C-alpha positions as CSV (number, residue, x, y, z in Angstrom):
1,M,7.8,-15.7,-16.5
2,I,6.6,-12.5,-14.8
3,E,4.5,-10.3,-17.0
4,T,3.0,-7.9,-14.5
5,I,4.1,-6.4,-11.2
6,V,1.4,-4.7,-9.1
7,F,2.2,-2.4,-6.2
8,D,0.5,-1.6,-3.0
9,V,0.7,2.1,-2.1
10,G,1.0,3.0,1.6
11,E,4.4,2.1,3.0
12,T,5.3,0.4,-0.3
13,L,5.5,3.4,-2.6
14,T,4.6,6.2,-0.2
15,R,5.5,7.1,3.3
16,D,2.6,7.4,5.7
17,D,4.2,10.2,7.8
18,R,2.2,13.0,6.3
19,Y,-1.1,11.0,6.5
20,W,-0.9,10.3,10.2
21,G,0.7,13.6,11.0
22,S,-2.2,15.5,9.5
23,W,-4.7,13.4,11.4
24,A,-2.8,14.2,14.7
25,D,-2.8,17.9,13.9
26,W,-6.6,17.7,13.1
27,L,-7.3,15.9,16.4
28,G,-5.0,18.3,18.3
29,I,-2.6,15.8,19.7
30,P,1.1,15.3,19.4
31,R,2.2,13.5,16.3
32,H,4.2,11.1,18.4
33,T,1.2,10.1,20.4
34,L,-0.8,9.0,17.3
35,S,2.3,7.3,15.8
36,A,2.7,5.2,18.9
37,L,-1.0,4.3,18.9
38,V,-0.8,3.2,15.3
39,G,2.1,1.0,16.3
40,A,0.1,-0.4,19.1
41,V,-3.0,-1.4,17.0
42,T,-0.6,-2.7,14.3
43,A,1.0,-5.1,16.8
44,Q,-2.5,-6.2,17.9
45,S,-3.4,-6.9,14.2
46,R,-6.2,-4.3,14.4
47,D,-7.4,-1.9,11.8
48,N,-5.1,1.1,11.9
49,S,-8.1,3.5,12.0
50,D,-8.6,2.1,15.5
51,A,-5.8,4.4,16.6
52,L,-8.1,7.3,15.8
53,R,-10.9,5.7,17.8
54,L,-8.6,5.4,20.8
55,I,-8.1,9.1,20.8
56,K,-11.7,10.0,20.1
57,P,-14.1,7.2,20.9
58,G,-17.1,7.1,18.7
59,I,-15.4,9.1,15.9
60,D,-17.0,8.6,12.5
61,V,-13.7,8.4,10.4
62,R,-15.5,9.0,7.1
63,E,-17.3,12.0,8.4
64,A,-14.0,13.4,9.9
65,Y,-12.3,12.8,6.6
66,Q,-14.9,14.8,4.8
67,A,-14.7,17.6,7.4
68,R,-10.9,17.8,6.9
69,E,-11.4,18.0,3.1
70,A,-14.0,20.8,3.5
71,A,-11.6,22.7,5.8
72,G,-8.8,22.5,3.2
73,R,-6.8,20.1,5.4
74,G,-7.4,16.9,3.6
75,E,-5.3,14.4,1.7
76,H,-2.1,15.6,0.0
77,L,0.6,13.8,-1.8
78,D,3.7,15.1,-3.6
79,E,7.1,13.9,-4.6
80,T,8.5,14.1,-1.0
81,D,6.0,11.4,0.0
82,L,7.5,8.8,-2.4
83,Y,10.3,6.5,-1.2
84,P,13.5,7.3,-3.1
85,D,13.6,3.9,-4.9
86,V,10.1,4.2,-6.4
87,R,10.8,6.0,-9.7
88,P,14.0,4.1,-10.6
89,A,12.5,0.7,-9.7
90,L,9.2,1.3,-11.6
91,A,11.0,2.8,-14.6
92,G,13.5,0.0,-14.7
93,L,10.8,-2.7,-14.7
94,R,9.0,-1.0,-17.6
95,K,12.2,-0.9,-19.6
96,L,12.4,-4.6,-19.1
97,G,9.0,-5.0,-20.6
98,V,7.0,-5.6,-17.4
99,R,3.5,-4.1,-17.1
100,V,3.5,-1.9,-13.9
101,I,0.3,-1.4,-12.0
102,V,-0.3,0.6,-8.8
103,A,-3.4,-0.6,-6.9
104,G,-3.9,-0.1,-3.2
105,N,-6.4,0.7,-0.5
106,Q,-6.8,4.4,-1.0
107,T,-9.5,6.9,-1.6
108,P,-10.6,8.2,-5.1
109,K,-8.8,11.5,-4.3
110,A,-5.6,9.6,-3.5
111,G,-5.9,8.0,-7.0
112,Q,-6.0,11.5,-8.5
113,L,-3.0,12.7,-6.5
114,L,-1.0,9.6,-7.4
115,R,-1.8,10.0,-11.1
116,A,-0.7,13.6,-10.9
117,L,2.7,12.5,-9.9
118,D,3.1,10.9,-13.3
119,L,4.7,7.7,-12.0
120,P,6.3,5.3,-14.5
121,A,3.3,3.0,-14.4
122,D,0.8,1.6,-16.9
123,L,-2.2,2.0,-14.5
124,V,-2.8,3.7,-11.2
125,V,-6.0,2.9,-9.5
126,T,-7.4,2.7,-5.9
127,S,-9.8,0.6,-4.0
128,G,-12.1,3.7,-3.6
129,E,-12.3,3.9,-7.4
130,W,-12.9,0.2,-7.8
131,G,-15.5,0.1,-5.0
132,V,-13.8,-2.9,-3.3
133,S,-10.9,-3.0,-0.8
134,K,-8.2,-5.4,0.3
135,P,-8.3,-8.1,1.7
136,D,-11.6,-8.8,-0.2
137,P,-10.9,-11.5,-2.9
138,A,-12.9,-9.3,-5.3
139,F,-10.1,-6.7,-5.1
140,F,-7.5,-9.3,-6.3
141,A,-9.9,-10.4,-9.0
142,R,-9.8,-6.8,-10.2
143,V,-6.0,-6.9,-9.9
144,L,-5.8,-9.9,-12.2
145,E,-8.3,-8.4,-14.6
146,A,-6.1,-5.3,-14.8
147,S,-2.9,-7.4,-15.0
148,G,-3.8,-9.0,-18.3
149,A,-1.6,-12.0,-17.3
150,A,-2.2,-15.3,-15.6
151,P,-2.0,-15.3,-11.7
152,H,1.4,-17.1,-11.7
153,E,2.7,-14.4,-14.1
154,T,1.6,-11.6,-11.8
155,V,3.4,-10.4,-8.7
156,Y,1.8,-8.3,-5.9
157,V,4.2,-6.3,-3.9
158,G,3.2,-5.1,-0.4
159,D,4.1,-4.7,3.2
160,H,1.0,-5.9,5.0
161,P,0.5,-9.7,5.5
162,V,-3.3,-9.5,6.1
163,N,-4.1,-7.0,3.4
164,D,-1.4,-7.8,0.8
165,L,0.5,-11.1,1.2
166,W,-2.1,-13.7,2.2
167,P,-5.0,-12.6,0.1
168,A,-2.9,-12.1,-3.0
169,K,-1.4,-15.6,-2.5
170,A,-4.9,-17.0,-2.0
171,A,-5.8,-15.5,-5.4
172,G,-3.0,-17.4,-7.0
173,L,-0.7,-14.5,-7.5
174,R,3.0,-14.6,-6.6
175,V,3.9,-12.2,-3.8
176,A,6.8,-10.1,-2.7
177,H,6.8,-8.8,0.9
178,I,8.7,-5.6,1.4
179,R,10.4,-4.9,4.7
180,R,9.3,-1.3,5.0
181,G,7.0,0.6,7.3
182,P,5.6,-0.6,10.6
183,W,3.8,-3.6,9.1
184,G,6.7,-4.7,6.9
185,Y,9.2,-4.5,9.7
186,L,7.0,-6.0,12.4
187,W,6.1,-9.2,10.4
188,A,9.3,-9.5,8.2
189,D,10.5,-12.6,10.0
190,D,7.1,-14.1,11.0
191,P,7.1,-17.8,10.0
192,E,3.8,-17.5,8.1
193,V,5.1,-14.5,6.1
194,V,8.4,-16.3,5.4
195,A,6.4,-19.4,4.2
196,A,4.0,-17.5,2.0
197,A,6.3,-14.9,0.4
198,D,7.8,-15.9,-3.0
199,W,10.3,-13.1,-2.4
200,R,11.3,-11.0,0.6
201,I,12.8,-7.7,-0.3
202,D,14.2,-4.6,1.4
203,T,14.1,-2.2,-1.6
204,L,12.0,-2.0,-4.7
205,T,15.1,-2.0,-6.9
206,Q,15.5,-5.7,-5.9
207,L,12.5,-6.6,-8.0
208,A,14.4,-6.6,-11.3
209,S,16.1,-9.8,-10.1
210,I,12.7,-11.5,-9.9
211,L,12.6,-11.5,-13.6
212,S,15.5,-13.9,-13.9
213,D,14.2,-16.3,-11.2
């Protein structure tokens, strides 16, 4: 029986358009250029911040992030950044008695912005607030601590095989891979993803059917 469902954030709950668009604007390049480079490093299984380093070799991403914040051009999230199925799916799961948690690789500020959206979730937390990031096993240990349920009673939902699917599975959780965003689409039919995923979904509203499996 599934007691808790835990959600990744980027390209699971929120679109990354604004995030990468704002970086392109900050670096003074066309948004399409950065988008294409993100796709390229994704296909090479590299960290997506490598796209920024291709544009500006030697960039200190953390320092640049802080400079953007100081200039008033930092992180922002609002209702338009959410995929349209997020609120109905999360609200529907809670009505079914499932504990809903949001936990992804984001900054502390992103955690504040997400909580300000008042999502239908029991807990919203980020790796920056926990001090540990995916795919570190310690992140999923924190997920299970927050879940309050056994690993086999907890589902982690995400789009990225390396950050979400495989480490969650290694921690004993059940996993749902969502075909969404560049990572989700690129690896949707990868044999290793197909073999590891307990469920493969196209929308978050499909998660309600998991409870009857």
